[in-house]
N, C-alpha and C positions, 0 to 999 in steps of 0.2 A: 301630275299632270302639267307637262312646261305649256308656257302659252303659244298661239300659233304667229301670231304678229308681236314685235316687239313694239315700243315706246316708239322708238325713232322709226318706224317702217319697215325695219330690213325683217325679212322672213328667218327664223333661227334654222339652222343646219344641224342634221345628224354627226355623228362621228364621221360616217362615210363622205360628206360632205354633198350631201343630198339636201332639196329643197323641203321642208316638211309643208304637206296639204294638208287638207281638210280628212282626205279619205285615208291617210297616214295615220290618223290619231287614233290610239289603243282605246278600245272600252275600256272603260272602268271597270276594275274587279272587284267583285263582290265577294266577301268574305263568307266561309261558311253558316255562319249564324243568324244571318239576314234571311229574309225571305226570299224563296224562289221564284223565277220569272218564269215558270210555269204559266201558261193561258189556260183557262177555261174558271169555271164557278167555283167561289172560295168553299171551303167546309163551312156548315153551319156551327158555330158556336154550341157549346153543349147548353148554354143559359137562355139560346133563341129559338130551341128547338119545341116543338108543339109536346105536350103531355099525354101520354098515353092513354085511354078512355079510363074512366073509374070503373073499378070492379065492386060488384053488390056481395059486402060483406054483413052478415047479420049482427055479429059481436065479434068486435076488433080484437077482443082481450081472449076469444076463444082460439085455440091454435086449428089451425086446419095448413094442410099438406104436408103432415106427421109423417116422419120416417122414423123408426124403432130400432135401431143398431144391437138390439136383444139376442136375435139368433147368432149375429156375428160373435156376441161376445161371447156367448154358450160356447162356440167352437171355438175359442179360442183357448176358452178355459181346459176344454177337452182336451185339447194338443197340450199342453201346460200340464195338463195331469196323466196326461200318456207319457211324459217326460221328455217333452221337444223342448230344449234349452235355449232354440233359435226364439222360439214364442215366448217366452219368458224374458231372456233380454229385448226382445221387442216393444214389450208390453210394461215393462217395469222400469223404462229408463225415461222416466218423465224429466221434462226438461226444468231448471232450476228455478224459471219465471213461475212455469206451470205451479211447482211446490209450493212458491212463496204465494203464487194468487192463491191456491188453494187453502193455503194456512191463514191468509188475510182476509178473505172474501169468497171461501168456498163457505156452502151451506150444509150443514150435518145432515146426514143421510142415517137413516135407523137400521142399516143392513150393515155387516162387518165386511172389511175385505174379502172380496173371494179368495184370494191367496195368502193374506198373510193371518186370515180369521181374527184380527184383532178389532173390538167395538170400538165405535167413535174416532176411528182415523180415517172412512173411507166420505169423502164429500164431493158434492156437487158444484162445479164454477159455471157460469153461465156467459158465453159471449154472444154478442149481437153484430149483426153485420148487414150490413143493405146499402144502398148508392144515395139514398134519402140522407141517409146518417151524415154524409161527409166524413170529416176528419174524427167522427164520434163511431164510426165503424171498427169493429174488431174489440170492443171495450169489454169490460165484466160488467155485469148488470147482476144485482139481484133479484129474487122472485117478486117482493111489492114494485119495483120499478118497471117491470113488464107492462101490466095493464095500462098504466099512465103514459107509457111511450106507445104502447098500441093505438091509443087514443089521438095521439100526435104525431102519427106519423103513417104513410100510405100502406106499407110493406117493409119488413126486413125479417129476415131468418135469424132464429135461436137455435144456439147449438148447446147442450147440457154434456159436458163431461165429469166423468166421473174418476177421481182421484186419490189413494192412498196415499198420504202424508207421512208414513210409516216405510213401507216397501215400495214405493212409484210406483203401483200399478195404476195405469191410467187407461183411458177409452173413453169411444165418443157412447153416450147412450142415445140419445134422441136429437133430432132436428125439426122444427115447424117453423111456420110462417105466422106471424101477427101484423097488424095492421088494419086501417079503416078503410084500405081501399082507394082511397083518394091520390093519385099521384100528387108529389110535392115537389119542387127545386129541391136539390141537394144545400146540406147546409153548409154555408159559408165557414172557411176555417178563421176562426178570432185573430185579432192582432196580436193579441197575448198570447196565443198558445204556441207553445214551444214543441220542435220533436226532437 
């Protein structure tokens, strides 16, 4: 933006020759990444919002709000048994990361795979999700870690997926909520945590 008056006292002129006045000074342009000039109250930052009321939980390590996906699993297996090729392709297409997680972090089950019938290849992979977990939401946890987490966090959801490392069968077995019911602020991302 050009100055309104020069050091020698003369007023600068536009290309058209008209004198520049204070009314003709253009407003400064703001780039799109800066804050908006919309008037009104600012939204509260997540760290400043009040926490919700505490939930009364008798045993934080005891699953609640359990959703069992056994009927859905049985229906899929019946569709595959009747020759539905799409159902087989849909449920035997485990992501390579899921197969890798099953091989390295899965917990063995006593049941054989419902499709290939091979023993010792069916494992459970347990994922945890929750706002309070912050950057640790979506991680794989083992069964012994869950009760410890239940006393450290207010509420988080656990998803158990069964995976066959041989044929790629995968299906959500169940989901449930753990936690002591006392809301907490989300964990912050550590400075050394790389994404």
